[in-house]
N, CA, C and O atoms as a CHARMM CRD file, in Angstrom:
* protein
*
  356
    1    1 MET  N    193.50700  39.42000 106.02100 PROA 1      0.00000
    2    1 MET  CA   194.05600  40.76200 106.27500 PROA 1      0.00000
    3    1 MET  C    194.01900  41.60800 104.89900 PROA 1      0.00000
    4    1 MET  O    194.05100  41.19700 103.73900 PROA 1      0.00000
    5    2 THR  N    193.92700  43.18600 105.50500 PROA 2      0.00000
    6    2 THR  CA   193.97600  44.00300 103.90400 PROA 2      0.00000
    7    2 THR  C    195.42100  44.20500 103.87900 PROA 2      0.00000
    8    2 THR  O    196.17700  43.73900 104.73200 PROA 2      0.00000
    9    3 ALA  N    195.80600  44.94600 102.83000 PROA 3      0.00000
   10    3 ALA  CA   197.08000  45.46100 102.30400 PROA 3      0.00000
   11    3 ALA  C    198.03300  46.28800 103.24200 PROA 3      0.00000
   12    3 ALA  O    199.26000  46.24000 103.33100 PROA 3      0.00000
   13    4 SER  N    196.93900  47.21000 104.04800 PROA 4      0.00000
   14    4 SER  CA   197.68600  48.49900 104.92200 PROA 4      0.00000
   15    4 SER  C    198.05200  47.68500 106.07800 PROA 4      0.00000
   16    4 SER  O    199.14000  47.85700 106.62800 PROA 4      0.00000
   17    5 SER  N    197.05800  46.64400 106.56200 PROA 5      0.00000
   18    5 SER  CA   197.54200  46.04500 107.93500 PROA 5      0.00000
   19    5 SER  C    198.72700  45.17200 107.84100 PROA 5      0.00000
   20    5 SER  O    199.54600  45.13400 108.75900 PROA 5      0.00000
   21    6 SER  N    198.85200  44.46600 106.76400 PROA 6      0.00000
   22    6 SER  CA   200.10600  43.67500 106.64800 PROA 6      0.00000
   23    6 SER  C    201.46500  44.40200 106.26800 PROA 6      0.00000
   24    6 SER  O    202.57100  43.86500 106.20800 PROA 6      0.00000
   25    7 ALA  N    201.17000  45.68300 106.03300 PROA 7      0.00000
   26    7 ALA  CA   202.44600  46.45600 105.53900 PROA 7      0.00000
   27    7 ALA  C    202.90500  47.09700 107.20500 PROA 7      0.00000
   28    7 ALA  O    204.07700  47.32800 107.50000 PROA 7      0.00000
   29    8 ILE  N    201.96000  47.27000 107.97800 PROA 8      0.00000
   30    8 ILE  CA   201.92100  47.42600 109.08900 PROA 8      0.00000
   31    8 ILE  C    203.04500  46.22200 110.19800 PROA 8      0.00000
   32    8 ILE  O    204.10100  46.38300 110.81100 PROA 8      0.00000
   33    9 ILE  N    202.33000  45.33700 110.03900 PROA 9      0.00000
   34    9 ILE  CA   202.79700  44.59200 110.80100 PROA 9      0.00000
   35    9 ILE  C    203.95500  44.17800 110.09100 PROA 9      0.00000
   36    9 ILE  O    204.55400  43.71800 111.06300 PROA 9      0.00000
   37   10 SER  N    204.77100  43.97900 109.08300 PROA 10     0.00000
   38   10 SER  CA   205.81800  43.66400 108.63600 PROA 10     0.00000
   39   10 SER  C    206.71300  44.76800 108.77000 PROA 10     0.00000
   40   10 SER  O    207.89400  44.43900 108.66300 PROA 10     0.00000
   41   11 PHE  N    206.46200  46.19100 109.00700 PROA 11     0.00000
   42   11 PHE  CA   207.15300  47.14200 109.31000 PROA 11     0.00000
   43   11 PHE  C    207.58400  47.01700 110.39100 PROA 11     0.00000
   44   11 PHE  O    208.80000  47.11200 110.55400 PROA 11     0.00000
   45   12 TRP  N    206.70300  46.75900 111.49700 PROA 12     0.00000
   46   12 TRP  CA   207.13300  46.84700 113.06600 PROA 12     0.00000
   47   12 TRP  C    208.06900  45.65400 113.19700 PROA 12     0.00000
   48   12 TRP  O    207.89700  44.58000 112.62200 PROA 12     0.00000
   49   13 PRO  N    209.11300  45.96300 114.04100 PROA 13     0.00000
   50   13 PRO  CA   210.44100  44.92000 114.21400 PROA 13     0.00000
   51   13 PRO  C    210.40300  44.40300 115.26500 PROA 13     0.00000
   52   13 PRO  O    211.43600  44.58500 115.90900 PROA 13     0.00000
   53   14 VAL  N    209.28000  43.52300 115.99700 PROA 14     0.00000
   54   14 VAL  CA   208.71400  42.96600 117.08400 PROA 14     0.00000
   55   14 VAL  C    210.02700  42.10900 117.82500 PROA 14     0.00000
   56   14 VAL  O    210.46500  42.27500 118.96400 PROA 14     0.00000
   57   15 PRO  N    210.44600  41.23300 116.87700 PROA 15     0.00000
   58   15 PRO  CA   211.64000  40.55500 117.39600 PROA 15     0.00000
   59   15 PRO  C    212.57200  41.20500 117.94400 PROA 15     0.00000
   60   15 PRO  O    213.12600  40.74100 118.94000 PROA 15     0.00000
   61   16 ALA  N    213.04000  42.74300 117.26400 PROA 16     0.00000
   62   16 ALA  CA   213.96000  43.33100 117.44600 PROA 16     0.00000
   63   16 ALA  C    213.65500  44.07200 118.81800 PROA 16     0.00000
   64   16 ALA  O    214.60500  44.38900 119.53400 PROA 16     0.00000
   65   17 LEU  N    212.59000  44.30400 119.12900 PROA 17     0.00000
   66   17 LEU  CA   212.42100  45.05500 120.35900 PROA 17     0.00000
   67   17 LEU  C    212.71000  44.86800 121.53000 PROA 17     0.00000
   68   17 LEU  O    212.98200  45.86200 122.20400 PROA 17     0.00000
   69   18 PRO  N    212.74200  43.69600 122.07600 PROA 18     0.00000
   70   18 PRO  CA   214.05500  42.98800 123.36300 PROA 18     0.00000
   71   18 PRO  C    215.22800  43.79900 123.71300 PROA 18     0.00000
   72   18 PRO  O    215.59800  44.34000 124.75500 PROA 18     0.00000
   73   19 TRP  N    215.77800  43.70100 122.32100 PROA 19     0.00000
   74   19 TRP  CA   217.28700  43.68800 122.26600 PROA 19     0.00000
   75   19 TRP  C    217.38800  45.43300 122.25700 PROA 19     0.00000
   76   19 TRP  O    218.20300  46.05300 122.94000 PROA 19     0.00000
   77   20 THR  N    216.44900  46.02300 121.39900 PROA 20     0.00000
   78   20 THR  CA   216.15900  47.66000 121.16300 PROA 20     0.00000
   79   20 THR  C    216.44100  48.18200 122.85000 PROA 20     0.00000
   80   20 THR  O    217.36700  48.80700 123.36800 PROA 20     0.00000
   81   21 VAL  N    215.21100  47.61500 123.37400 PROA 21     0.00000
   82   21 VAL  CA   215.05400  47.62200 124.92700 PROA 21     0.00000
   83   21 VAL  C    216.67300  47.70300 125.82900 PROA 21     0.00000
   84   21 VAL  O    217.08700  48.64100 126.51000 PROA 21     0.00000
   85   22 VAL  N    217.29600  46.48300 125.56200 PROA 22     0.00000
   86   22 VAL  CA   218.31600  46.25200 126.47400 PROA 22     0.00000
   87   22 VAL  C    219.38100  47.19900 125.90100 PROA 22     0.00000
   88   22 VAL  O    219.96400  47.88800 126.73800 PROA 22     0.00000
   89   23 LEU  N    219.71600  47.34100 124.67100 PROA 23     0.00000
   90   23 LEU  CA   220.74000  48.32200 124.19000 PROA 23     0.00000
   91   23 LEU  C    220.41100  49.86100 124.90200 PROA 23     0.00000
   92   23 LEU  O    221.20500  50.47800 125.61100 PROA 23     0.00000
   93   24 LEU  N    219.06700  50.29800 124.53100 PROA 24     0.00000
   94   24 LEU  CA   218.99200  51.41700 125.58000 PROA 24     0.00000
   95   24 LEU  C    219.05700  51.48900 126.57000 PROA 24     0.00000
   96   24 LEU  O    219.45700  52.57400 126.99300 PROA 24     0.00000
   97   25 VAL  N    218.76000  50.55300 127.44600 PROA 25     0.00000
   98   25 VAL  CA   218.93600  50.29300 129.01800 PROA 25     0.00000
   99   25 VAL  C    220.54900  50.45100 129.14300 PROA 25     0.00000
  100   25 VAL  O    221.02900  51.31500 129.87800 PROA 25     0.00000
  101   26 VAL  N    221.26900  49.66100 128.46500 PROA 26     0.00000
  102   26 VAL  CA   222.85600  49.96100 128.66100 PROA 26     0.00000
  103   26 VAL  C    223.20600  51.47500 128.18300 PROA 26     0.00000
  104   26 VAL  O    223.78200  52.30400 128.88600 PROA 26     0.00000
  105   27 VAL  N    222.72500  51.68800 126.78100 PROA 27     0.00000
  106   27 VAL  CA   223.18100  53.00400 126.65200 PROA 27     0.00000
  107   27 VAL  C    223.00500  54.21600 127.88200 PROA 27     0.00000
  108   27 VAL  O    223.91100  54.97700 128.22200 PROA 27     0.00000
  109   28 PHE  N    221.79200  54.20100 128.38100 PROA 28     0.00000
  110   28 PHE  CA   221.42100  54.74100 129.34600 PROA 28     0.00000
  111   28 PHE  C    222.42300  54.85800 130.69200 PROA 28     0.00000
  112   28 PHE  O    222.81600  55.92900 131.15400 PROA 28     0.00000
  113   29 ALA  N    222.70200  53.72900 131.14200 PROA 29     0.00000
  114   29 ALA  CA   223.38600  53.50600 132.41800 PROA 29     0.00000
  115   29 ALA  C    224.68400  53.88700 132.20000 PROA 29     0.00000
  116   29 ALA  O    225.27400  54.36600 133.16900 PROA 29     0.00000
  117   30 ILE  N    225.44700  53.76100 130.84800 PROA 30     0.00000
  118   30 ILE  CA   226.66400  53.95800 130.85500 PROA 30     0.00000
  119   30 ILE  C    226.94700  55.50800 130.60600 PROA 30     0.00000
  120   30 ILE  O    228.00500  55.99700 131.00300 PROA 30     0.00000
  121   31 ALA  N    226.00600  56.26000 129.95800 PROA 31     0.00000
  122   31 ALA  CA   225.69700  57.61400 129.90200 PROA 31     0.00000
  123   31 ALA  C    225.47000  58.43200 131.15700 PROA 31     0.00000
  124   31 ALA  O    225.79200  59.60400 131.35300 PROA 31     0.00000
  125   32 THR  N    224.83100  57.55900 131.99600 PROA 32     0.00000
  126   32 THR  CA   224.46500  58.08300 133.62500 PROA 32     0.00000
  127   32 THR  C    225.87700  58.00900 134.12600 PROA 32     0.00000
  128   32 THR  O    226.26200  59.06700 134.62300 PROA 32     0.00000
  129   33 LEU  N    226.63100  57.15600 134.12200 PROA 33     0.00000
  130   33 LEU  CA   227.87800  56.95200 134.65100 PROA 33     0.00000
  131   33 LEU  C    228.85500  57.81800 134.16500 PROA 33     0.00000
  132   33 LEU  O    229.66500  58.33400 134.93500 PROA 33     0.00000
  133   34 VAL  N    228.86100  58.00900 133.09800 PROA 34     0.00000
  134   34 VAL  CA   230.07700  58.84000 132.52700 PROA 34     0.00000
  135   34 VAL  C    229.75800  60.38800 133.12800 PROA 34     0.00000
  136   34 VAL  O    230.65200  61.04900 133.65700 PROA 34     0.00000
  137   35 PHE  N    228.30000  60.91200 132.97400 PROA 35     0.00000
  138   35 PHE  CA   227.71700  62.17900 133.40200 PROA 35     0.00000
  139   35 PHE  C    228.05400  62.25700 134.71900 PROA 35     0.00000
  140   35 PHE  O    228.16500  63.42300 135.09800 PROA 35     0.00000
  141   36 PHE  N    228.30600  61.23300 135.75000 PROA 36     0.00000
  142   36 PHE  CA   228.16600  61.45000 136.95900 PROA 36     0.00000
  143   36 PHE  C    229.50800  61.77900 137.29900 PROA 36     0.00000
  144   36 PHE  O    229.80200  62.73200 138.02000 PROA 36     0.00000
  145   37 ARG  N    230.50800  60.81400 136.66300 PROA 37     0.00000
  146   37 ARG  CA   231.84700  60.64000 136.47800 PROA 37     0.00000
  147   37 ARG  C    232.53400  61.80800 136.65200 PROA 37     0.00000
  148   37 ARG  O    233.24100  62.14000 137.60400 PROA 37     0.00000
  149   38 ILE  N    232.11500  62.73800 135.08600 PROA 38     0.00000
  150   38 ILE  CA   233.04400  63.92900 134.66400 PROA 38     0.00000
  151   38 ILE  C    232.21700  65.07500 135.47500 PROA 38     0.00000
  152   38 ILE  O    232.80700  66.13500 135.68700 PROA 38     0.00000
  153   39 THR  N    231.13500  64.94600 135.85100 PROA 39     0.00000
  154   39 THR  CA   230.46100  66.56100 136.90600 PROA 39     0.00000
  155   39 THR  C    230.84100  66.20700 138.22000 PROA 39     0.00000
  156   39 THR  O    230.31700  66.97400 139.02800 PROA 39     0.00000
  157   40 HSD  N    231.64100  65.23100 138.81700 PROA 40     0.00000
  158   40 HSD  CA   232.04700  64.80700 140.35600 PROA 40     0.00000
  159   40 HSD  C    232.81300  66.30800 140.63200 PROA 40     0.00000
  160   40 HSD  O    233.75100  66.78700 139.99600 PROA 40     0.00000
  161   41 ARG  N    232.06500  66.90100 141.83900 PROA 41     0.00000
  162   41 ARG  CA   232.62000  68.35000 142.41600 PROA 41     0.00000
  163   41 ARG  C    233.74600  67.81100 143.14400 PROA 41     0.00000
  164   41 ARG  O    233.69200  66.77800 143.81200 PROA 41     0.00000
  165   42 VAL  N    234.76200  68.53400 142.99800 PROA 42     0.00000
  166   42 VAL  CA   236.16200  68.40100 143.90700 PROA 42     0.00000
  167   42 VAL  C    235.73600  68.95700 145.31700 PROA 42     0.00000
  168   42 VAL  O    234.83700  69.77700 145.50000 PROA 42     0.00000
  169   43 GLU  N    236.44300  68.44100 146.18300 PROA 43     0.00000
  170   43 GLU  CA   236.38900  68.82300 147.49500 PROA 43     0.00000
  171   43 GLU  C    236.79100  70.39600 147.64600 PROA 43     0.00000
  172   43 GLU  O    237.79700  70.83300 147.08600 PROA 43     0.00000
  173   44 GLY  N    236.03800  71.12100 148.34600 PROA 44     0.00000
  174   44 GLY  CA   236.24500  72.86200 148.42200 PROA 44     0.00000
  175   44 GLY  C    235.46900  73.23200 149.63800 PROA 44     0.00000
  176   44 GLY  O    234.85500  72.58500 150.48600 PROA 44     0.00000
  177   45 GLU  N    235.69800  74.43700 149.44300 PROA 45     0.00000
  178   45 GLU  CA   234.96700  75.16000 150.95700 PROA 45     0.00000
  179   45 GLU  C    233.99500  76.27900 150.03900 PROA 45     0.00000
  180   45 GLU  O    234.09500  76.57400 148.84800 PROA 45     0.00000
  181   46 TYR  N    233.05500  76.75600 151.04400 PROA 46     0.00000
  182   46 TYR  CA   232.57300  77.64000 150.86200 PROA 46     0.00000
  183   46 TYR  C    232.31000  79.03900 151.59200 PROA 46     0.00000
  184   46 TYR  O    232.60700  79.19000 152.77700 PROA 46     0.00000
  185   47 PHE  N    231.82600  79.89500 150.94200 PROA 47     0.00000
  186   47 PHE  CA   231.89100  81.14900 151.77100 PROA 47     0.00000
  187   47 PHE  C    230.79600  82.25500 151.05700 PROA 47     0.00000
  188   47 PHE  O    230.57700  82.30000 149.84700 PROA 47     0.00000
  189   48 ASP  N    230.08800  83.23700 152.20300 PROA 48     0.00000
  190   48 ASP  CA   228.96700  83.59700 151.93400 PROA 48     0.00000
  191   48 ASP  C    229.06400  85.05800 151.40400 PROA 48     0.00000
  192   48 ASP  O    229.32400  86.00300 152.14900 PROA 48     0.00000
  193   49 SER  N    228.86600  85.16600 150.23800 PROA 49     0.00000
  194   49 SER  CA   228.64800  86.51300 149.65400 PROA 49     0.00000
  195   49 SER  C    227.55300  87.42600 149.53700 PROA 49     0.00000
  196   49 SER  O    226.90400  87.39900 148.49200 PROA 49     0.00000
  197   50 ASN  N    227.26700  88.17100 150.37700 PROA 50     0.00000
  198   50 ASN  CA   225.76500  88.81300 150.48200 PROA 50     0.00000
  199   50 ASN  C    224.70400  88.12500 150.30400 PROA 50     0.00000
  200   50 ASN  O    223.92600  88.32900 149.37200 PROA 50     0.00000
  201   51 GLY  N    224.53200  87.04400 151.37100 PROA 51     0.00000
  202   51 GLY  CA   223.74700  86.00400 151.13100 PROA 51     0.00000
  203   51 GLY  C    223.74200  84.82100 149.87700 PROA 51     0.00000
  204   51 GLY  O    222.95100  83.89100 149.72500 PROA 51     0.00000
  205   52 VAL  N    224.66400  85.12500 149.22700 PROA 52     0.00000
  206   52 VAL  CA   224.94800  83.73500 148.37300 PROA 52     0.00000
  207   52 VAL  C    225.76200  82.92800 148.57300 PROA 52     0.00000
  208   52 VAL  O    226.86200  83.42300 148.81800 PROA 52     0.00000
  209   53 ARG  N    225.70400  81.31200 148.58600 PROA 53     0.00000
  210   53 ARG  CA   226.72300  81.07500 149.12900 PROA 53     0.00000
  211   53 ARG  C    227.32700  80.22000 147.65000 PROA 53     0.00000
  212   53 ARG  O    226.73400  79.64700 146.73600 PROA 53     0.00000
  213   54 LEU  N    228.92700  80.48600 147.97100 PROA 54     0.00000
  214   54 LEU  CA   229.54000  80.29100 146.98200 PROA 54     0.00000
  215   54 LEU  C    230.60000  79.00600 147.17600 PROA 54     0.00000
  216   54 LEU  O    231.09700  78.77500 148.27800 PROA 54     0.00000
  217   55 HSD  N    230.84200  78.33700 146.20200 PROA 55     0.00000
  218   55 HSD  CA   231.84500  77.23500 146.23100 PROA 55     0.00000
  219   55 HSD  C    232.89400  77.59400 145.71900 PROA 55     0.00000
  220   55 HSD  O    232.90600  78.42100 144.80700 PROA 55     0.00000
  221   56 TYR  N    234.32900  76.86300 146.36500 PROA 56     0.00000
  222   56 TYR  CA   235.54500  77.56800 145.52500 PROA 56     0.00000
  223   56 TYR  C    236.38400  76.26700 146.18600 PROA 56     0.00000
  224   56 TYR  O    236.11700  75.52400 147.13000 PROA 56     0.00000
  225   57 THR  N    237.44100  76.32900 145.32200 PROA 57     0.00000
  226   57 THR  CA   238.82900  75.36700 145.67300 PROA 57     0.00000
  227   57 THR  C    239.96200  76.23600 145.43200 PROA 57     0.00000
  228   57 THR  O    240.09700  77.07100 144.53800 PROA 57     0.00000
  229   58 ALA  N    240.90700  75.85300 146.54100 PROA 58     0.00000
  230   58 ALA  CA   242.38500  76.60500 146.26900 PROA 58     0.00000
  231   58 ALA  C    243.31300  75.33500 145.74900 PROA 58     0.00000
  232   58 ALA  O    243.44900  74.46600 146.61100 PROA 58     0.00000
  233   59 GLN  N    243.71200  75.17900 144.98900 PROA 59     0.00000
  234   59 GLN  CA   244.87100  74.83700 144.35000 PROA 59     0.00000
  235   59 GLN  C    246.12000  75.12100 143.80700 PROA 59     0.00000
  236   59 GLN  O    246.15700  76.01600 142.96300 PROA 59     0.00000
  237   60 GLY  N    247.29100  74.47600 144.15100 PROA 60     0.00000
  238   60 GLY  CA   248.37100  74.96300 143.69400 PROA 60     0.00000
  239   60 GLY  C    248.99500  75.91400 144.68400 PROA 60     0.00000
  240   60 GLY  O    248.60800  76.17200 145.82400 PROA 60     0.00000
  241   61 GLU  N    250.27500  76.49400 143.87500 PROA 61     0.00000
  242   61 GLU  CA   250.87700  77.37500 144.60200 PROA 61     0.00000
  243   61 GLU  C    251.17700  78.78700 143.49300 PROA 61     0.00000
  244   61 GLU  O    250.84800  78.69200 142.31000 PROA 61     0.00000
  245   62 GLY  N    251.73000  79.87100 143.95700 PROA 62     0.00000
  246   62 GLY  CA   252.24100  81.22200 143.28500 PROA 62     0.00000
  247   62 GLY  C    251.13800  82.29300 143.45200 PROA 62     0.00000
  248   62 GLY  O    250.48900  82.65900 144.43300 PROA 62     0.00000
  249   63 GLU  N    251.15100  82.67300 142.13000 PROA 63     0.00000
  250   63 GLU  CA   250.33200  83.84100 141.86900 PROA 63     0.00000
  251   63 GLU  C    248.78200  83.31900 141.87700 PROA 63     0.00000
  252   63 GLU  O    248.52000  82.25700 141.31100 PROA 63     0.00000
  253   64 PRO  N    247.99200  83.90400 142.37700 PROA 64     0.00000
  254   64 PRO  CA   246.55700  83.45100 142.45100 PROA 64     0.00000
  255   64 PRO  C    246.09700  83.60300 140.92800 PROA 64     0.00000
  256   64 PRO  O    246.66400  84.30300 140.08800 PROA 64     0.00000
  257   65 VAL  N    244.97400  82.82400 140.73700 PROA 65     0.00000
  258   65 VAL  CA   244.57200  82.64700 139.39000 PROA 65     0.00000
  259   65 VAL  C    242.85900  82.32700 139.80300 PROA 65     0.00000
  260   65 VAL  O    242.50400  81.27500 140.33500 PROA 65     0.00000
  261   66 VAL  N    241.83000  83.55800 139.40700 PROA 66     0.00000
  262   66 VAL  CA   240.65100  82.98000 139.55900 PROA 66     0.00000
  263   66 VAL  C    239.83500  82.78300 138.55000 PROA 66     0.00000
  264   66 VAL  O    239.65800  83.75000 137.80900 PROA 66     0.00000
  265   67 LEU  N    239.13900  81.53400 138.24800 PROA 67     0.00000
  266   67 LEU  CA   238.28000  80.99800 137.03800 PROA 67     0.00000
  267   67 LEU  C    236.95900  80.95900 137.40900 PROA 67     0.00000
  268   67 LEU  O    236.50600  80.28900 138.33700 PROA 67     0.00000
  269   68 LEU  N    236.45100  81.56000 136.80000 PROA 68     0.00000
  270   68 LEU  CA   234.70000  82.00200 137.14700 PROA 68     0.00000
  271   68 LEU  C    234.02700  80.85800 135.59300 PROA 68     0.00000
  272   68 LEU  O    234.25500  80.96400 134.38800 PROA 68     0.00000
  273   69 HSD  N    233.18500  79.86800 136.36000 PROA 69     0.00000
  274   69 HSD  CA   232.36800  79.44300 135.11400 PROA 69     0.00000
  275   69 HSD  C    231.03500  79.93200 135.02700 PROA 69     0.00000
  276   69 HSD  O    230.48300  80.52500 135.95500 PROA 69     0.00000
  277   70 GLY  N    230.42400  79.65500 133.74700 PROA 70     0.00000
  278   70 GLY  CA   229.14100  80.29200 133.08000 PROA 70     0.00000
  279   70 GLY  C    228.04000  79.69500 133.84400 PROA 70     0.00000
  280   70 GLY  O    228.20800  79.04400 134.87600 PROA 70     0.00000
  281   71 PHE  N    226.87500  79.95000 133.28100 PROA 71     0.00000
  282   71 PHE  CA   225.71300  79.23700 133.57900 PROA 71     0.00000
  283   71 PHE  C    225.38200  77.68500 133.38200 PROA 71     0.00000
  284   71 PHE  O    225.78900  77.13700 132.35800 PROA 71     0.00000
  285   72 ALA  N    224.88300  77.18600 134.03500 PROA 72     0.00000
  286   72 ALA  CA   224.51800  75.42500 133.85100 PROA 72     0.00000
  287   72 ALA  C    226.00700  74.82900 133.34600 PROA 72     0.00000
  288   72 ALA  O    226.16500  74.36500 132.21700 PROA 72     0.00000
  289   73 VAL  N    226.87800  74.89700 134.16600 PROA 73     0.00000
  290   73 VAL  CA   228.10400  74.23700 134.04600 PROA 73     0.00000
  291   73 VAL  C    228.91100  74.37100 135.41100 PROA 73     0.00000
  292   73 VAL  O    228.67000  75.28200 136.20300 PROA 73     0.00000
  293   74 ASN  N    229.89300  73.39600 135.63500 PROA 74     0.00000
  294   74 ASN  CA   230.34200  73.77000 136.69200 PROA 74     0.00000
  295   74 ASN  C    232.03300  73.82000 136.33000 PROA 74     0.00000
  296   74 ASN  O    232.48300  73.42300 135.25500 PROA 74     0.00000
  297   75 ALA  N    232.84000  74.36500 137.39700 PROA 75     0.00000
  298   75 ALA  CA   234.36500  74.14500 137.39700 PROA 75     0.00000
  299   75 ALA  C    234.99700  72.97300 136.80600 PROA 75     0.00000
  300   75 ALA  O    235.93000  73.04400 136.00700 PROA 75     0.00000
  301   76 ASP  N    234.34000  71.64100 137.31500 PROA 76     0.00000
  302   76 ASP  CA   234.66700  70.40500 136.92500 PROA 76     0.00000
  303   76 ASP  C    234.86800  70.31000 135.40300 PROA 76     0.00000
  304   76 ASP  O    235.90100  69.94800 134.84000 PROA 76     0.00000
  305   77 LEU  N    233.65500  70.71100 134.79700 PROA 77     0.00000
  306   77 LEU  CA   233.63400  70.25700 133.48000 PROA 77     0.00000
  307   77 LEU  C    234.07200  71.43200 132.68200 PROA 77     0.00000
  308   77 LEU  O    234.00600  71.34700 131.45600 PROA 77     0.00000
  309   78 ASN  N    234.54300  72.59300 133.27700 PROA 78     0.00000
  310   78 ASN  CA   235.12900  73.56400 132.53900 PROA 78     0.00000
  311   78 ASN  C    236.57900  73.33000 132.66500 PROA 78     0.00000
  312   78 ASN  O    237.16400  73.03700 131.62300 PROA 78     0.00000
  313   79 TRP  N    237.28200  73.40900 133.78300 PROA 79     0.00000
  314   79 TRP  CA   238.60000  73.27800 133.67300 PROA 79     0.00000
  315   79 TRP  C    239.31100  71.91300 134.60400 PROA 79     0.00000
  316   79 TRP  O    240.52600  71.73100 134.53800 PROA 79     0.00000
  317   80 ARG  N    238.65600  71.23900 135.23400 PROA 80     0.00000
  318   80 ARG  CA   239.43500  70.18300 135.97700 PROA 80     0.00000
  319   80 ARG  C    239.26500  69.15200 134.82500 PROA 80     0.00000
  320   80 ARG  O    240.32500  68.53300 134.73700 PROA 80     0.00000
  321   81 LEU  N    238.38400  68.72500 133.92500 PROA 81     0.00000
  322   81 LEU  CA   238.09800  67.71100 133.13700 PROA 81     0.00000
  323   81 LEU  C    239.18600  67.74100 132.15000 PROA 81     0.00000
  324   81 LEU  O    239.88700  66.76000 131.90400 PROA 81     0.00000
  325   82 PRO  N    239.32200  68.98900 131.54000 PROA 82     0.00000
  326   82 PRO  CA   240.37400  69.25100 130.36800 PROA 82     0.00000
  327   82 PRO  C    241.64400  69.58600 130.55900 PROA 82     0.00000
  328   82 PRO  O    242.40400  69.99700 129.68200 PROA 82     0.00000
  329   83 GLY  N    242.01200  69.34800 132.19400 PROA 83     0.00000
  330   83 GLY  CA   243.38400  69.48400 132.81300 PROA 83     0.00000
  331   83 GLY  C    243.82400  71.00000 133.01300 PROA 83     0.00000
  332   83 GLY  O    244.95400  71.32300 133.37900 PROA 83     0.00000
  333   84 ILE  N    242.99600  71.71500 132.78500 PROA 84     0.00000
  334   84 ILE  CA   243.39300  73.29000 132.80700 PROA 84     0.00000
  335   84 ILE  C    243.96100  73.80800 134.30400 PROA 84     0.00000
  336   84 ILE  O    244.93500  74.54800 134.44500 PROA 84     0.00000
  337   85 THR  N    243.07300  73.21300 135.47300 PROA 85     0.00000
  338   85 THR  CA   243.19800  73.41400 137.01900 PROA 85     0.00000
  339   85 THR  C    244.98500  73.07300 136.85300 PROA 85     0.00000
  340   85 THR  O    245.84700  73.93900 136.99600 PROA 85     0.00000
  341   86 GLN  N    245.24700  71.68300 136.53800 PROA 86     0.00000
  342   86 GLN  CA   246.28700  70.85600 136.70900 PROA 86     0.00000
  343   86 GLN  C    247.61600  71.69600 136.00600 PROA 86     0.00000
  344   86 GLN  O    248.74500  71.71500 136.49500 PROA 86     0.00000
  345   87 ALA  N    247.25900  72.28700 134.91600 PROA 87     0.00000
  346   87 ALA  CA   248.31600  73.00300 134.11600 PROA 87     0.00000
  347   87 ALA  C    248.62800  74.44500 135.05300 PROA 87     0.00000
  348   87 ALA  O    249.78700  74.74200 135.34400 PROA 87     0.00000
  349   88 LEU  N    247.82400  75.02500 135.34600 PROA 88     0.00000
  350   88 LEU  CA   247.82600  76.16700 136.18200 PROA 88     0.00000
  351   88 LEU  C    248.43000  76.06200 137.75900 PROA 88     0.00000
  352   88 LEU  O    249.15500  76.99700 138.09600 PROA 88     0.00000
  353   89 ALA  N    248.23300  75.20600 138.55000 PROA 89     0.00000
  354   89 ALA  CA   248.92700  74.47200 139.61500 PROA 89     0.00000
  355   89 ALA  C    250.51800  74.22500 139.52300 PROA 89     0.00000
  356   89 ALA  O    251.10000  73.60900 140.41600 PROA 89     0.00000
């Protein structure tokens, strides 16, 4: 063996590879479960606004409050998970 090929062999953690793969699979599975748990959409209703189907929920009593989320997020991440909808209801 040459010096460069032995350095490559000693650098590559072959015995740790199976544990690394298992760890990555477990971390990915947990992250997927957490993602789907926090992004679970609550039951609600839909209405048509000029051809656009919009989802909404009606919660609580009293003076109505309209909360609008931004692009690439949903109401569950913005307001349900942090407890804002519960505090307003």
